[in-house]
N, C-alpha and C positions, 0 to 999 in steps of 0.2 A: 045557204050563206046567209049568217045572221052578224051583219055589221052594226056596232055600237059606235055613236057619236059622243064625244064629250069636249067641253071647254076645259082645256087643261094645259097649263103650263109647264107642268111637272113629267116632261117627256125627256129620258137620258139622251144623252148627246149621241152615243152610239147607236142608239134605236133611229134618231132622225137621220144620221148620214146614211145609215143601211136604206132607210125608206128612199131617201134621195138617189141613192145607187141603183135602187130596184125600178126607179121611175126615169123618166128621160131628163128631169131637173139636175141630176147629179153632175151632168156634163157641164153645167152653167154656174155651178156653186162650189163654194171652197170646201169639197169634202175631205180633202188632205188637211185641212186646218181646224181640228175639233176645238180649238180656242176661239175661233170667228164664229163656229156654229153655236157654242155655247152662249155667247153674246145676242148671236140670232135670236135664238130662243127665249132668252132671258128678258132681252128688252123690246121683244114684239108686243104690242097693245093688246093683241087679240089671237090666240092660238086656238083653232079647233083642229079635233084629230078623229081619225076613223079607223076602228080597230074590228079586227077578226080575232076574237077570243083575246090573247094577249100580244097578238102581231099587230103593230102599227101599219095600216094599209094606205094611210091618207091624211093630208095634213093642209091646212089653209092658215098660213101666216099673214098677219096684217099689221099694218101700222096706220093708227087712226086717232083722230078727237072725237069721233062718235057722231057728229052732227053736220059737219061740212065735207069732208073728203076722209076716205079709207084707201090707203095704198094696200092692194092685194099683191104683197111682195111674193109670196109663194102659193103655189096650188099644186101638189105633187100626189099622186096617186099610184102605188105599186103597178107596172106593166101587167101583171097576172090579174088585177082587179079592176081594169079599165073598161069601160062601156058597159058598166053596171050601174052608173047613176051615181058613183059616190062622190066625184068631183063636182057636180052639178048639186048634191045636196049639201056637201060643204060650203060652196058659195050663197045656197039659198039660206043655210044657218048664219053665215056671216051677215047676209043682209039683216036678218031678224035682230041681230046683236046692235045692229046701229039705227039710228034715227031715221025716218021717212026721208028727211032732207039730205042725208048723206050720200054723196057720189063715189061709187067704188071705182078706182083707176087701177090699171096693172100695166106692165110691159110683157107681152107675150111673145113666145119663140114664134119663128115664122110657121112652122108645121102646126101652131095652135090656132092660127086665125080663125078659121072655120069653126073651130070648138067654141071659142068665145063669141063669135057672131050667133052661134046657136043657143047661148045662154042670154042673149039680149045686149051684148055689149056693142059699143059701136067703137068704129077704128077712128084714130085720131092722130093725124100725121105731124103735131107739133110735140111729142114727145122728145126729149134730150137726156144723154147719159154722159157723165162723167165719171170715169170708172175709177176706182181705188185699186191699190196693190195687193194682191193676194197670190 
């Protein structure tokens, strides 16, 4: 398996939706709303992707000021490619794009708690969510 990584915001909406459906993240994202997905891709500050040839197999989508805080909004890896280090590498590359002073925060699915702990993330019970309508 030869995975290539790119900093690339030129992902087609259908490619992104297909990846989210092939990961578990599609259950918690507006995959039925291509218009929202277009905005998610276009307006993210930092988008890093993983490719197997021409197939998008992973994405790290971040909103950040690069110096103080980075919100890792999405980390999605195709189920068939999980447990191969792709998510870990996307997080590592995200970190390299940020100043050392920058803190990465995220909201994890309950099933992913142990995964993020294994990457060095610490839990924080003070997160709050005010959901939008979609």
